[in-house]
LUMKOLVEX-920653 format. One record per residue (C-alpha): x, y, z; residue in three letters. Coordinates in steps of 0.001 Angstrom, whole numbers, plus 524288, in hexadecimal, padded with zeros to 5 digits. Layout:
BEGIN
XYZALA/...
//
This chain:
BEGIN
C15988FBA468E12MET/C230A8FC236875BVAL/C1EFF8F76D67AC8ALA/C12A09042E67B53ALA/C1D7190D6567E5BASN/C24C1907F1674D0SER/C1A4290979669E8LEU/C1550917B167062ALA/C24CB91C8566F14LEU/C252F916486617AGLU/C1A0E91DFF65D59ALA/C20B292AF8663ACGLN/C2BDF92A5865B39LEU/C23AF9264464E1FGLU/C180C93308650CCGLU/C24AF93B9B656CCARG/C19359458B65E0APRO/C21829512D66251LEU/C2A9D95239655C3ALA/C1EBC9532364CA7LYS/C1C0395D006565DLYS/C278B962A765572GLN/C28E8962906476EGLU/C1A64967C064857ALA/C1D999743D64F11LEU/C2B31976AA64754LEU/C2104978A163B1FASP/C18C29808A63F74ASP/C261A98ACB6437BGLY/C299698991637BEILE/C1C7998D77630D4GLU/C19D29980B63B20LYS/C273499D6B637F9GLU/C27CC999F762793GLY/C18949A2F062B36GLU/C1EFB9ABF76330ALYS/C2A299ADE1628D1THR/C1FC19AF9461DE6GLY/C18F79BAC1623ABGLU/C24CB9C0F3626D3ASP/C2A199BF956197ESER/C1C339C64161540ASP/C1F6B9D1DF61B91GLU/C30819D50C61B31LYS/C2C859D06460D4BGLY/C37529C69760A2CGLN/C3AC29B70A60F53ASP/C44B29B243618B1LYS/C47879A67E61517PRO/C53859A40261EEAASP/C4E8C9A8DD62AE3GLU/C4DA69A043634CELYS/C41C499C8163CD6PRO/C42AD9A7F964A30ALA/C3ADF99B6D65215HIS/C3E929905865379VAL/C37A29877265B13LYS/C3D3197D56666E8LYS/C3C1296E46662E0ALA/C31D59677A66809LEU/C397E95C9B66BDDLEU/C492495994670CALYS/C52209519466F0BASN/C57939536267D9CASP/C4B5A95131686E8ASP/C4DED9486469168THR/C3F439496C696A1GLU/C3E2E939F5695A6LEU/C4B829378569B75GLN/C468C940ED6A889ARG/C3860939FD6A78BVAL/C3F0C92CB16A8AFASN/C4A649322E6B287LYS/C3E74938016B9C9VAL/C3487928C66BA6AARG/C3F41920396BDA5ILE/C41CC928FA6C7D4LEU/C349292B486CE2FSER/C350D91C366CC15GLU/C41DE9160C6D4BELEU/C3A68923ED6DDEEALA/C2DEA919D86DE92SER/C36AF90CC06DF28MET/C3D9E9145F6EB2FILE/C3187919146F37ALEU/C2AC5909A36F225LYS/
//
């Protein structure tokens, strides 16, 4: 079972599905901003290359995510409670 889990973790590290999804979201946001800026520049007749995007999407991944640690604590506490109640 440990070997299967380690293989699954290695595959996830190589595939990085959430990181790829975040990159895709950022790319979509940049493309939409480019389209919006292009429409605005056509209307005004001038480009503003130094203008920063008004809205940046929030990152999908967090470096300080502690959800797995919390789940592990809950699992340990539930196992402990089941041992005590036996």
